[in-house]
C-alpha positions as CSV (number, residue, x, y, z in Angstrom):
1,X,79.4,66.5,129.1
2,X,78.8,68.4,125.9
3,X,81.5,70.8,124.5
4,X,80.2,74.0,123.0
5,X,81.3,75.2,119.5
6,X,81.4,79.0,119.5
7,X,82.3,81.7,117.0
8,X,85.9,82.7,117.6
9,X,87.3,86.2,117.7
10,X,87.4,87.1,114.0
11,X,89.8,90.0,114.0
12,X,89.9,93.8,114.3
13,X,86.6,95.5,113.4
14,X,84.9,92.1,112.5
15,X,81.9,91.5,114.7
16,X,79.8,89.0,112.8
17,X,80.0,86.3,110.2
18,X,77.7,84.1,108.0
19,X,77.7,80.3,108.2
20,X,79.1,79.2,104.9
21,X,78.8,75.4,105.4
22,X,79.1,72.7,108.0
23,X,81.6,70.0,107.1
24,X,79.9,67.5,109.5
25,X,76.3,66.7,110.3
26,X,74.8,65.6,113.6
27,X,75.9,62.1,114.5
28,X,79.3,62.4,112.7
29,X,82.5,61.7,114.6
30,X,84.9,64.6,114.8
31,X,88.5,64.9,115.8
32,X,90.0,67.7,118.0
33,X,91.1,70.6,115.9
34,X,89.5,69.2,112.7
35,X,87.7,71.9,110.6
36,X,84.1,71.6,111.4
37,X,82.3,74.7,110.1
38,X,83.2,77.5,107.6
39,X,82.4,81.1,108.5
40,X,82.3,83.9,105.9
41,X,83.2,87.3,107.2
42,X,83.3,90.6,105.2
43,X,87.0,90.1,104.7
44,X,88.0,86.4,104.7
45,X,86.6,82.9,105.0
46,X,87.5,81.2,108.4
47,X,87.4,77.6,109.2
48,X,86.4,76.9,112.9
49,X,88.2,73.8,114.3
50,X,86.5,71.3,116.6
51,X,87.3,72.3,120.2
52,X,87.3,68.6,121.3
53,X,87.0,65.1,119.9
54,X,83.6,63.3,120.0
55,X,80.3,63.3,118.2
56,X,78.7,66.4,116.7
57,X,75.5,66.2,118.7
58,X,73.7,69.4,117.7
59,X,73.9,72.2,115.1
60,X,72.3,75.4,116.3
61,X,73.4,77.9,113.6
62,X,72.4,76.7,110.1
63,X,74.0,77.4,106.8
64,X,73.3,81.0,105.8
65,X,72.7,82.2,109.4
66,X,74.4,85.4,110.6
67,X,76.2,85.0,113.9
68,X,78.1,87.3,116.2
69,X,81.5,86.7,117.9
70,X,81.0,84.3,120.7
71,X,77.7,83.0,119.4
72,X,76.9,79.3,120.0
73,X,77.1,77.3,116.8
74,X,76.6,73.8,118.1
75,X,77.9,71.2,120.5
76,X,80.1,68.1,120.6
77,X,79.2,65.2,122.8
78,X,81.3,62.3,124.0
79,X,81.0,58.8,122.7
80,X,81.4,56.8,119.5
81,X,79.4,57.3,116.3
82,X,77.1,54.5,117.1
83,X,75.9,56.1,120.3
84,X,75.1,59.4,118.6
85,X,71.6,58.4,117.4
86,X,69.7,59.7,120.5
87,X,71.5,63.0,120.4
88,X,70.7,63.3,116.7
89,X,67.1,62.5,117.4
90,X,66.9,65.0,120.2
91,X,68.4,67.8,118.2
92,X,65.1,68.9,116.6
93,X,63.4,69.0,120.0
94,X,66.2,71.1,121.4
95,X,65.9,73.5,118.5
96,X,62.2,73.6,118.7
97,X,62.4,74.6,122.4
98,X,64.7,77.4,121.6
99,X,63.0,80.7,120.7
100,X,63.9,81.5,117.1
101,X,66.1,84.6,116.9
102,X,64.3,85.7,113.8
103,X,61.0,85.8,115.6
104,X,62.4,87.9,118.5
105,X,63.7,90.7,116.3
106,X,60.3,92.2,115.3
107,X,59.5,92.7,119.0
108,X,62.7,94.6,119.6
109,X,62.2,96.7,116.5
110,X,58.5,97.3,116.8
111,X,58.4,100.7,118.6
112,X,60.4,102.4,115.8
113,X,58.7,105.7,116.2
114,X,59.2,105.8,119.9
115,X,61.9,107.9,121.6
116,X,65.0,106.2,123.1
117,X,63.2,105.5,126.4
118,X,60.3,103.6,124.8
119,X,62.0,100.3,125.4
120,X,62.2,100.8,129.2
121,X,59.8,98.9,131.4
122,X,56.6,100.8,132.2
123,X,56.3,102.2,135.7
124,X,53.6,100.8,137.9
125,X,51.3,103.9,137.6
126,X,51.5,103.8,133.8
127,X,50.6,100.1,133.7
128,X,47.1,100.9,135.0
129,X,44.1,101.3,132.7
130,X,44.8,104.5,130.9
131,X,41.6,104.5,128.8
132,X,40.7,103.3,125.3
133,X,41.9,106.5,123.6
134,X,45.4,106.0,125.0
135,X,45.4,102.4,123.9
136,X,44.2,103.3,120.4
137,X,47.0,105.9,119.9
138,X,49.6,103.5,121.3
139,X,48.4,100.8,118.7
140,X,48.5,103.3,115.9
141,X,51.9,104.9,116.6
142,X,53.8,102.1,118.4
143,X,54.6,104.5,121.3
144,X,54.3,102.6,124.6
145,X,52.2,104.5,127.3
146,X,54.8,103.4,129.8
147,X,57.4,105.6,128.0
148,X,55.2,108.7,128.4
149,X,55.1,110.8,131.6
150,X,51.5,110.8,132.8
151,X,49.8,114.0,133.9
152,X,46.5,112.4,135.0
153,X,45.4,111.2,138.4
154,X,47.9,108.9,140.1
155,X,50.3,109.5,137.2
156,X,48.0,107.9,134.6
157,X,48.7,108.8,130.9
158,X,46.0,110.8,129.2
159,X,45.1,111.2,125.6
160,X,46.7,114.6,125.7
161,X,50.0,113.1,127.0
162,X,50.0,110.6,124.1
163,X,49.3,113.3,121.5
164,X,52.1,115.4,122.8
165,X,54.5,112.4,122.7
166,X,53.5,111.7,119.0
167,X,54.1,115.4,118.1
168,X,57.6,115.2,119.8
169,X,58.5,112.1,117.8
170,X,57.3,113.7,114.5
171,X,59.4,116.8,115.1
172,X,62.6,114.8,115.9
173,X,64.9,114.4,112.9
174,X,64.6,111.0,111.5
175,X,67.7,108.8,111.2
176,X,68.9,108.6,107.6
177,X,67.8,105.4,106.0
178,X,70.3,103.4,103.9
179,X,70.1,104.2,100.2
180,X,68.0,101.5,98.6
181,X,69.4,99.5,95.8
182,X,68.0,100.2,92.4
183,X,64.8,98.4,91.8
184,X,65.2,95.4,89.5
185,X,62.9,95.3,86.5
186,X,60.6,92.3,86.7
187,X,61.6,89.4,84.4
188,X,59.1,87.8,82.1
189,X,57.7,84.5,83.1
190,X,59.7,82.8,80.4
191,X,63.0,84.3,81.6
192,X,62.2,83.9,85.3
193,X,62.3,80.1,85.2
194,X,65.8,80.2,83.7
195,X,67.2,82.5,86.4
196,X,69.2,81.5,89.4
197,X,69.1,83.7,92.6
198,X,72.1,83.3,94.9
199,X,72.7,85.3,98.1
200,X,75.7,87.5,98.1
201,X,78.5,86.4,100.4
202,X,79.7,88.7,103.1
203,X,82.9,89.2,101.2
204,X,81.1,90.2,98.0
205,X,78.8,92.5,99.9
206,X,81.8,94.2,101.5
207,X,83.6,94.5,98.1
208,X,80.6,96.2,96.6
209,X,80.1,98.5,99.5
210,X,83.8,99.6,99.8
211,X,84.2,100.2,96.1
212,X,81.0,102.3,96.0
213,X,82.1,104.2,99.2
214,X,85.5,104.9,97.5
215,X,83.7,106.4,94.5
216,X,81.4,108.5,96.7
217,X,84.0,109.8,99.1
218,X,87.2,110.4,97.1
219,X,87.8,112.8,94.3
220,X,89.1,110.0,92.1
221,X,91.0,110.6,89.0
222,X,93.2,108.4,86.8
223,X,96.4,109.3,84.9
224,X,98.0,107.0,82.3
225,X,101.4,106.3,80.9
226,X,103.1,103.4,79.1
227,X,106.3,101.7,79.9
228,X,108.8,99.9,77.7
229,X,109.4,96.5,79.4
230,X,112.5,95.6,77.3
231,X,114.9,96.1,80.2
232,X,112.9,94.2,82.8
233,X,112.2,91.4,80.5
234,X,115.8,91.1,79.4
235,X,117.0,91.1,83.1
236,X,114.3,88.5,84.0
237,X,115.3,86.2,81.0
238,X,119.0,86.4,81.9
239,X,118.6,85.6,85.6
240,X,115.3,83.7,86.1
241,X,116.9,80.2,86.3
242,X,119.7,81.2,88.7
243,X,117.1,83.2,90.7
244,X,114.8,80.3,91.1
245,X,117.7,77.9,91.9
246,X,119.0,80.2,94.7
247,X,115.7,81.5,96.2
248,X,113.3,78.7,95.5
249,X,110.7,81.0,93.8
250,X,110.2,82.3,90.3
251,X,111.3,85.7,89.3
252,X,108.2,87.5,88.2
253,X,107.4,91.1,87.4
254,X,105.8,92.1,90.7
255,X,109.1,92.3,92.6
256,X,110.3,94.9,90.1
257,X,107.0,96.9,90.1
258,X,106.9,96.9,93.9
259,X,110.4,98.2,94.2
260,X,109.7,100.9,91.5
261,X,106.5,102.0,93.3
262,X,108.4,102.3,96.6
263,X,111.0,104.6,95.1
264,X,108.3,106.7,93.6
265,X,106.4,106.9,96.9
266,X,109.6,108.1,98.6
267,X,109.8,110.9,96.0
268,X,106.1,111.8,96.1
269,X,104.9,111.1,99.7
270,X,101.4,112.4,99.2
271,X,100.6,109.2,97.2
272,X,101.5,107.2,100.3
273,X,99.3,109.4,102.6
274,X,95.6,109.4,103.6
275,X,93.0,111.8,104.8
276,X,91.7,111.5,108.4
277,X,89.1,114.2,109.0
278,X,90.8,117.5,108.5
279,X,94.3,116.0,108.9
280,X,96.7,114.5,106.3
281,X,98.5,111.4,107.6
282,X,101.8,110.8,105.9
283,X,103.0,107.2,106.1
284,X,106.7,106.8,106.6
285,X,106.5,103.1,105.9
286,X,105.6,101.2,102.8
287,X,103.1,98.4,103.1
288,X,102.2,97.4,99.6
289,X,98.9,95.7,98.9
290,X,98.8,93.2,96.0
291,X,95.3,92.6,94.6
292,X,94.6,88.9,94.1
293,X,91.6,87.5,92.4
294,X,89.9,84.4,94.0
295,X,86.7,82.5,93.2
296,X,85.0,84.4,96.0
297,X,86.1,87.9,95.0
298,X,89.1,90.2,95.1
299,X,91.3,90.3,98.2
300,X,94.3,92.5,98.9
301,X,97.0,90.9,101.1
302,X,99.7,93.3,102.2
303,X,103.5,93.0,101.9
304,X,104.5,94.8,105.0
305,X,107.7,97.0,105.1
306,X,108.3,96.1,101.5
307,X,111.0,98.8,101.3
308,X,113.2,96.7,103.7
309,X,112.8,93.5,101.5
310,X,114.8,92.3,98.6
311,X,113.1,91.4,95.3
312,X,113.4,87.7,96.2
313,X,111.7,88.3,99.6
314,X,108.9,90.2,97.9
315,X,108.4,87.5,95.3
316,X,108.3,84.8,98.0
317,X,105.8,86.8,100.0
318,X,103.5,87.4,97.0
319,X,103.7,83.7,96.0
320,X,102.8,82.7,99.6
321,X,99.8,85.0,99.6
322,X,98.7,83.6,96.2
323,X,98.7,80.1,97.6
324,X,96.8,81.1,100.7
325,X,94.3,83.0,98.7
326,X,93.6,80.0,96.4
327,X,93.2,77.7,99.4
328,X,91.0,80.2,101.3
329,X,93.6,80.5,104.1
330,X,94.2,84.2,104.1
331,X,93.8,85.7,107.6
332,X,92.5,89.2,108.4
333,X,95.9,90.2,109.6
334,X,97.2,89.5,106.1
335,X,95.1,92.3,104.7
336,X,95.5,95.1,107.1
337,X,97.7,98.1,107.2
338,X,98.3,98.7,103.4
339,X,99.4,102.2,102.3
340,X,99.3,101.7,98.5
341,X,98.0,99.0,96.2
342,X,99.1,97.4,93.0
343,X,96.6,95.5,90.8
344,X,97.5,93.5,87.7
345,X,94.7,93.2,85.2
346,X,97.2,92.1,82.6
347,X,97.2,88.5,83.8
348,X,93.6,88.4,82.5
349,X,94.4,90.1,79.3
350,X,93.3,93.7,80.1
351,X,94.8,96.4,77.9
352,X,93.8,99.4,79.9
353,X,91.6,100.1,83.0
354,X,90.9,102.7,85.6
355,X,91.3,100.9,89.0
356,X,89.2,102.0,92.0
357,X,91.0,103.2,95.1
358,X,91.4,100.8,98.0
359,X,90.1,103.3,100.7
360,X,91.5,105.0,102.7
361,X,94.6,104.8,100.5
362,X,95.2,107.7,98.1
363,X,96.7,105.7,95.2
364,X,96.5,102.5,93.3
365,X,98.6,101.4,90.3
366,X,97.0,99.3,87.6
367,X,99.3,97.0,85.5
368,X,98.1,95.7,82.1
369,X,99.1,93.1,79.5
370,X,102.4,93.4,77.7
371,X,102.1,93.6,73.9
372,X,104.5,94.4,71.1
373,X,103.8,97.8,69.6
374,X,105.6,100.1,67.2
375,X,107.2,103.1,69.0
376,X,109.4,105.9,67.8
377,X,112.9,105.9,69.4
378,X,115.5,108.5,68.3
379,X,113.7,109.0,65.0
380,X,113.3,105.2,64.3
381,X,110.2,103.1,64.4
382,X,110.9,100.0,66.4
383,X,108.8,97.2,67.9
384,X,108.9,97.1,71.7
385,X,107.1,95.2,74.5
386,X,104.9,97.9,75.9
387,X,102.6,98.0,78.9
388,X,100.0,100.7,79.8
389,X,100.1,101.8,83.4
390,X,97.2,103.6,85.2
391,X,97.4,105.5,88.5
392,X,94.1,106.2,90.1
393,X,94.5,108.8,92.9
394,X,92.5,110.9,95.4
395,X,92.7,114.4,94.0
396,X,91.8,115.8,97.4
397,X,95.3,115.0,98.6
398,X,97.3,114.3,95.4
399,X,97.7,117.1,92.9
400,X,97.8,116.3,89.2
401,X,101.5,117.3,89.0
402,X,102.3,114.9,91.8
403,X,100.3,112.0,90.2
404,X,102.0,112.4,86.8
405,X,105.4,112.8,88.3
406,X,104.8,109.6,90.4
407,X,103.9,107.6,87.3
408,X,106.9,109.0,85.4
409,X,109.2,107.8,88.2
410,X,107.7,104.3,88.0
411,X,108.2,104.3,84.2
412,X,111.8,105.5,84.4
413,X,112.8,102.9,87.0
414,X,111.2,100.0,85.0
415,X,112.7,101.1,81.7
416,X,116.2,101.3,83.4
417,X,116.2,98.6,86.1
418,X,119.8,99.6,87.1
419,X,118.1,102.4,89.0
420,X,116.8,99.8,91.5
421,X,120.3,98.8,92.3
422,X,121.7,102.4,92.5
423,X,118.6,103.7,94.4
424,X,118.0,106.4,91.8
């Protein structure tokens, strides 16, 4: 008896995925719980394990297909690899017998101009011969005569009934169409042969949509400051070996920045809030998202309740997220519930940037590269390791005074790390 392979529950608010790639082909032997197919959602990449051991007898959803939760992906039959040949040969027949989903969609979408009831089955009276005029109007407009109440004899639909239905549809407000992407200028024949067209992954599409939505929705503004990293770097150099020996993880900068951000969020709660309709929702907890770049795009795993964690626990959590991100093992639950985000463009060499909000959050802190620069301190010009900081914030909820004060708090804490110990 064949065992079905279906799309598992993908997490909160995720209803569909795209087939990334199959790790097996029909006829291959599979082990129970062995990854058999990769699904790309709009948040993470998920590997679906084989529900049973046996032979992959059929693949129904092909690479690139979009599938919903619970959709049938394929099936696993019993037996050894040598006995799989018939199943492999029969697969095309089985697929040919199935109606192609892509061919069914136009039928469901054809009566676009019809009212909501147009898809209902026609009553018996309306199914009679209503005359050539009615048929012609139906063909031209897509309005099914069965969806129109007939005023003719025995309930038949007349030409007047159809014209009234058309007028009603034309008066109804049309559903807003999605904004089309900017038209791409045609490439010359010489350039076209040297181009490569690749379909955007679900993750990349979602990144693009969310970033643009954030720009369109929030009143986004960025304020800047710089921070002297001398104190943090000295502390790190002094204790990094002992820290790694005791905690089994390296002492980086993110632990310090996370702690500094949390103290600033406690002082300026509006930066840790969000807008919900006409309400302001203040978060009395501190789930800090840490932006991580991967080959497939930017992801933001969340260090939950970071205010209750030590620097060592924060560093361990961030290291674990980094490994999971590189291996494609981040789960949807790892990226939910963030209240504020930190992004570090400095690891790529960025001197300054204006990060985009991670909606619906009201603030995001951008870190940048550390470089030695001359600065004036007590009337003397000295060389110090400096970093530019950028806070992008939603001006609808965070005032300029609050944003600047928040960034000054972060700067003060990092320039005097003893404040972290004394909770100042």
